[in-house]
FIVOFI-24129 format. One record per residue: residue in three letters; x, y, z of N, C-alpha, C, O, CB in turn. Coordinates in steps of 0.001 Angstrom, whole numbers. Each point is the difference from the previous one (the first is absolute). Glycine has a CB too. Layout:
% FIVOFI-24129
R   r     nc1     nc2     nc3    cac1    cac2    cac3     cc1     cc2     cc3     oc1     oc2     oc3    cbc1    cbc2    cbc3
R Ala       X       Y       Z       X       Y       Z       X       Y       Z       X       Y       Z       X       Y       Z
...
This chain:
% FIVOFI-24129
R   r     nc1     nc2     nc3    cac1    cac2    cac3     cc1     cc2     cc3     oc1     oc2     oc3    cbc1    cbc2    cbc3
R Met  110746   84595  102078     911    1012    -483    -799    1274    -304   -1059     -65    -624    2628   -1710    -331
R Asn   -1071    2909    1386    -670    1274    -259     362     519   -1376    1144    -112    -443   -1138     628    2888
R Asn    -986      49   -3109     215     595   -1310     -34    1515     171   -1076     569     178      36   -2569   -1388
R Pro    2210    2673    1160      19    1454     224    -860     774    -999    -592    1019     357    2877   -1284     572
R Leu   -2360    -202   -2167    -826     682    -997   -1461     -70     394    -705    1007     -66    2372   -1549   -1723
R Ala   -2139    -639    2202   -1400    -139     424    -271     846    1240   -1068     602     116    1000   -2929   -1073
R Glu    1019    2379    1879    -178     827    1198    -115    1473    -366    -791     727     601    2072   -2409     741
R Asp    -499    2131   -2323     -94    1389    -462   -1347     245    -673    -611    1051     193    3112    -965    -497
R Asp   -2963   -1052    -484   -1315     121    -639   -1094     115    1060    -906     823    -128    1728   -2151   -1857
R Ile    -741     519    3013   -1008      44    1068      20    1361     685   -1058     561     286    1285   -3047      65
R Arg     961    3025     -85      83    1344     606    -645    1050    -909    -720     877     476    2843   -1547     711
R Gln   -1865     577   -2492    -597     955    -939   -1524    -123     -23    -707    1007     -35    2795   -1101   -1354
R Ile   -2581   -1123    1410   -1454    -215     -16    -612     467    1314   -1081     589       3    1359   -2550   -1563
R Glu     400    1706    2677    -489     507    1290     -97    1521     -23    -971     567     500    1992   -2544     673
R Ala     -20    2640   -1750     -31    1465     -96   -1147     459    -887    -653    1000     300    3134    -924      42
R Leu   -2733    -793   -1430   -1120     323    -884   -1313     -98     766    -873     856    -146    2166   -1697   -1848
R Met   -1432    -202    2810   -1237    -179     761    -145    1068    1090   -1117     429     292    1226   -2896    -753
R Val     986    2895    1055     -56    1101     970    -513    1261    -690    -805     738     569    2720   -1743     757
R Thr   -1455    1249   -2540    -481    1155    -769   -1481    -163    -328    -759     966      68    3062    -632   -1042
R Tyr   -2718   -1545     619   -1410    -287    -290    -859     332    1220   -1032     659    -129    1703   -2480   -1499
R Ile    -255    1370    2802    -739     275    1236     -35    1500     257   -1031     535     405    1704   -2775     542
R Gly     433    2915   -1175      40    1453     174    -972     703    -923    -667     949     413    3041   -1129     268
R Gly   -2468    -270   -1931    -954     579    -939   -1432    -228     440    -858     860    -197    2498   -1208   -1623
R Gly   -1903    -805    2414   -1334    -274     539    -333     913    1161   -1097     552      80    1326   -2913    -799
R Arg     728    2514    1616    -235     831    1185    -194    1471    -348    -807     686     627    2157   -2299     690
R Thr    -621    2095   -2304     -84    1426    -348   -1069     293   -1047    -384    1154    -189    2793    -961     731
R Gly   -2889   -1230   -1222    -971     215   -1059     634     487   -1291    -690     555    -855    -977     -62    2596
R Ser    2968    -691   -1895     739     555   -1131     121    -979   -1165     770    -958      64     486    2358    1549
R Val   -2007   -1161   -2659     143    -788   -1225    1367     252    -617     565    -898    -624   -3052     986     231
R Ala    3031    1120     555    1327     318    -536    1072    -891     628     999    -316    -646   -1735    2689     261
R Thr     533   -2777    1633     937    -916     660    -173   -1415    -529     982    -725    -159   -1009    2163    2214
R Leu   -1196   -1836   -2327    -296   -1366    -435     348    -256   -1471     484   -1078    -345   -2293    1039    2042
R Arg    1570    1002   -2535     123    -197   -1453    1354    -580    -434      12    -919    -819   -1586    2816     550
R Pro    2714   -1405     778    1285    -542    -468     252   -1455     407     888    -647    -556     -20    2955     673
R Leu   -1629   -2826     837     191   -1373     452    -572   -1013    -980     436   -1150     -53    -498    1972    2391
R Phe    -925    -375   -3116    -712    -868    -926     482     223   -1430     231    1136    -414   -2222   -1120    1941
R His    2139   -1093   -2271     285     106   -1428   -1210     638    -675   -1126    -155     473    2664   -1887    -424
R Glu   -1321    2738   -1123   -1116     679    -686   -1052    -977    -520   -1146     392    -220    2729    1416    -419
R Leu   -1213   -3066     440    -957   -1007    -470    -562    -855    1135    -643   -1017    -258    1865     974   -1906
R Ala    -990     439    3410    -463    -773    1160   -1526     -80      33    -709     835    -562    2757    -127    1836
R Thr   -2520   -1753    -589   -1439    -223     118    -384    -206    1465     845    -240     861    -894    -773   -3173
R Ile   -1255    1116    2560    -565    -252    1325   -1206    -910    -162    -705      54   -1008    1515    2189    1887
R Cys   -1041   -3092     139   -1148    -888     -64    -393    -448    1401     858    -323     821    -164    -443   -3113
R Gly   -1982     751    2554    -542    -498    1255   -1486     306      44    -541     650    -895    2759    -332    2067
R Tyr   -2860    -789    -136   -1431     242     164    -244    1054    1059     635      -1    1054   -1120   -2344   -1747
R Val    -444    3246     402    -535     949     972   -1460    -409     158    -850     319    -830    2475    1627     205
R Gly   -1889   -2665    1725   -1318    -608     137    -183   -1017   -1111     897    -808    -241   -1839    2899    1315
R Pro    -206   -2076   -1766    -218    -963   -1078     584     455   -1344     -54    -741    -981   -2010      31    2169
R Asp    2620    1918   -1232     453     585   -1262    1490    -210    -239     824     280     871   -2626    1407    -658
R Leu    2140   -2184   -1408    1394    -145    -397     572    1377    -309    -570     761    -781     135   -3085    -136
R Phe    1563    2633    1536     711    1268    -211    1293    -387    -707     955    -438     642   -1974    1622    1444
R Ala    1050   -1023   -3417    1134    -488    -772     277     898   -1189    -915     517    -641     391   -2839    1362
R Gly    1814    2496   -1003     395     784   -1158    1376     598     186     800    -497     793   -3185     993   -1244
R Pro    2661     569    -279    1307     650     113     180     625    1385    -978     324     673     961     125   -3150
R Ile    1254    -285    2891     311     508    1330    -565    1402     235    -126     427    1147    2189   -1817   -1175
R Glu   -2395    2092   -1020    -630    1319     154   -1273     -94     850    -357     958     685    1298    -263   -2920
R Leu   -1628   -1847    2194   -1187    -187     840     359     134    1477    -756     587     774    -245   -2099   -2519
R Phe    2153     970    2133     464     114    1386     323    1452     344    -360     482    1074    1277   -2823   -1188
R Tyr    -238    3036    -797     317    1409     263   -1284     811     193     -82     843     894    2206   -1059   -2247
R Asp   -3117     -43     516   -1281     711     120    -668    -318    1336    -502     901     671     229    -958   -3176
R Trp     262   -1225    2895    -590    -404    1273     721     678    1155    -625     498     936     -48   -2704   -1930
R His    1991    2217     911     806     586    1072    -254    1508     108    -103     530    1106    1858   -2310   -1459
R Thr   -1854    2461    -764    -294    1433      -1   -1378     254     607    -175     924     793    1623    -605   -2836
R Glu   -2416   -1141    1667   -1369     162     493    -108    -273    1505    -755     676     698     -77   -1332   -2965
R Asn    1584    -333    2771     -98    -403    1400     940     756     931    -214      13    1212    -454   -2226   -2028
R Gly    1698    2837     275     894     832     802     995    -772     835     114   -1220    -117   -1904    2852     170
R Pro    2513    -910     793    1053    -599     813    -537   -1058     964   -1126      86     490    2387    2050    -678
R Ala    -428   -3117     437    -291   -1030    1004    1021     189    1122     867    -847     215   -1822    -816   -1954
R Ala     838    2779    2443    1000     407     991     226   -1048    1080    1097     -82     553   -1739    2427    -989
R Asp    -370   -3148     747     111   -1004    1058     328   -1396    -540    -181   -1000     695   -1439    2343     637
R Leu    2099   -1400   -2565     322   -1274    -642    1054    -757     811    1038     547     371   -1595     443   -2625
R Glu     259   -2261    2514     926    -871     717     336   -1194    -877    -840    -501    -747     -96    1232    2978
R Val    2183   -1177   -2125     483   -1121    -798      72   -1242     872     585      21    1083     724    1535   -2577
R Gly   -1908   -2637    1014      94   -1282     680    1098    -839    -632    1040     523    -400   -3483    -429     987
R Asp    2210   -1381    -675     986    -923    -570     292     331   -1449    -874     452    -740      94   -2221    2301
R Ser    2032    1534   -1958     371     129   -1405    1004   -1086    -353     758    -468     849   -1179    2960    -793
R Arg     410   -2879   -1319     912   -1020    -515     512     444   -1357    -746     531    -823    -464   -2363    2081
R Ile    2481    1608   -1472     633     325   -1280     667   -1259    -537     671    -722     738    -298    3147     -47
R Asp    -561   -2681   -1978     638   -1131    -667     643     523   -1278    -658     652    -811   -1016   -2326    1783
R Val    2959    1390   -1150     737     484   -1165     618   -1173    -735     578    -898     612    -107    3083     537
R Glu    -598   -2168   -2465     668    -965    -857     500     752   -1226    -777     314    -902    -679   -2248    1730
R Gly    2747    2221    -860     582     718   -1132    -596    1390    -129     121     823     908     266   -2992   -2073
R Thr   -1031    2427      33    -573    1323    -263   -1492      81     315    -657     986    -333    2375    -692   -1424
R Ala   -2251   -1339    2400   -1415     -22     361    -133     -97    1518     829    -614     672   -1429    -473   -2885
R Ala    -459    1704    2741    -231     -50    1442   -1487     108     289    -784     459    -830    3042     555    1263
R Ser   -2624   -1449     766   -1363     184     472      48     489    1442     929    -294     753   -1797   -1513   -2312
R Val    -160    2561    1914    -144     511    1359   -1441    -243     421    -938     253    -756    2758    1518     429
R Arg   -1977   -2263    1539   -1326    -103     624      69     854    1253     928    -134     797   -1402   -2234   -1717
R Ile    -507    3249    1099      26     907    1143   -1406     197     543    -963     143    -755    2988    1014    -179
R Glu   -2123   -1153    2246   -1262     259     688     -47    1471     380     941     518     602   -1053   -2899     278
R Leu    -981    3058   -1229    -158    1428     288   -1281     215     790   -1084    -402    -424    2348    1025   -1676
R His   -1124      11    3238   -1129     251     891    -295    1497      52     906     824     122    -322   -2868    1247
R Asn   -1846    2372   -1464    -480    1377     117     411     889   -1173     380    1156     184    -285   -1443    2268
R Trp    -176    -272   -3657     168     838   -1193   -1378     603    -241    -876    -633    -588    2793    -802    -449
R Thr   -2088    2646    1493   -1297     689       7   -1096    -918     541   -1045    -203    -618    1776    1604   -1346
R Glu    -442   -1940    3138    -919    -847     752    -241   -1373    -620    -991    -656     322     -68    2728     445
R His    1937   -2506   -1637    -118   -1310    -636    1243    -832     307    1076     530     279   -2516     448   -2120
R Arg    1259   -2293    1780    1123    -925     142     190    -716   -1334    -938    -565    -562     505     253    3064
R Phe    1668     352   -2991     334    -619   -1278    1128   -1012     174     869     167     855   -1601    1914   -2059
R Thr     709   -3112     399    1171    -820    -252     358     270   -1454    -789    -261    -907     167   -1559    2649
R Asp    1824    2346   -1949     460     338   -1347    1058    -989    -454     859    -419     775   -1362    2844    -367
R Phe     423   -2788   -1681     992    -851    -647     570     793   -1173    -740     422    -888    -455   -2589    1586
R Phe    2490    2362    -697     668     747   -1068     930    -927    -768     653    -857     595    -796    2989     747
R Thr     207   -1964   -2666    1065    -606    -787     880    1136    -477    -481    1054    -416    -960   -3039    -312
R Leu    2742    1747     798     975    1022    -368     983    -573   -1009     237   -1208     -46    -475    2309    2302
R Val     804    -213   -3060    1038    -364    -960    1119    1022     137    -246    1200     129   -1431   -2273   -1741
R Arg    2915     576    1583    1152     908      17     286     390   -1439     407    -829    -814     573    -225    2931
R Ile   -1197    2319   -2420     191     531   -1347    1139    1004      54     -72    1004     710   -2380   -1349   -1318
R Glu    3499      63    -147    1177     873     -26     486     319    1418     326    1144     319   -1132    -159   -2490
R Gly     847   -2026    3013     513     135    1356    -966     556    1022     352     123    1173    1787     166   -2219
R Gln   -3350      51     631    -984     614     891   -1217    -911     147    -564    -447    -999    1353    2748     321
R Trp   -1195   -2579    1921   -1199    -796     232   -1238     848    -212     -91    1116     512    1333   -2559    1113
R Gln   -2198     914   -2381   -1275     679    -228   -1137    -989     180     129   -1182    -319     959    2808   -1272
R Ile   -2190   -1131    2101   -1190    -829     174    -711    -118   -1352    -290     998    -658      44    -279    3100
R Met     -24   -1964   -2833    -704    -253   -1260   -1478    -292     221    -832     255    -871    2957   -1126     -88
R Ser   -2449     324    2159   -1406    -254     284    -254      60    1496     862    -315     821   -1038   -1104   -2879
R Lys   -1025    1828    2374    -487      19    1378   -1326    -746     -12    -951     408    -668    2119    1821    1244
R Val   -1219   -3324     169   -1229    -750     191    -312      97    1483     864    -237     844    -421   -1366   -2815
R Phe   -1678    1953    2280    -325     240    1407   -1221    -791     444    -848    -395    -801    1833    2667     596
R Tyr   -1038   -2488    1523   -1172    -563     623    -453    1011    1046     747     319     925      -5   -2747   -1343
R Leu   -1958    2928     272    -603     922     954    -771    -841     996   -1004    -625    -342     846    2524   -1360
R His     639   -1911    2949    -636    -809    1035   -1357     563     356    -162    1218      72    2399   -1858     817
R Pro   -3227    -232    -661   -1322     490     417     114     757    1322     864    -290     828   -1985   -1644   -2013
R Glu     245    2891    1358      48     810    1222    -825    -593    1089     -69     558    1095     431    1432   -2451
């Protein structure tokens, strides 16, 4: 049986991810910022170093590295349960890097927001 509410949630999350990809391609932190809750976090390894903390670290990294105009999207998966969701997405050529990103999202006052981004930076 199809759940129309879940299907609408998936469409909203897909649109959020399209905006996320657009922000990556253009280098626009202003595009990315509204997608993340103000208390969102980021975590992953860059080489042997743990890169973890408030989402502002991601905004700073993105500003420093600039647009990823050639960013390509690979496989993605969305899972929704009530007001919680997760997204797994493969990103190729984000400033010459390949990432697998895992996002957790929460629907707050009818709006989906990213609460955490955990990433895996593939070796080159």
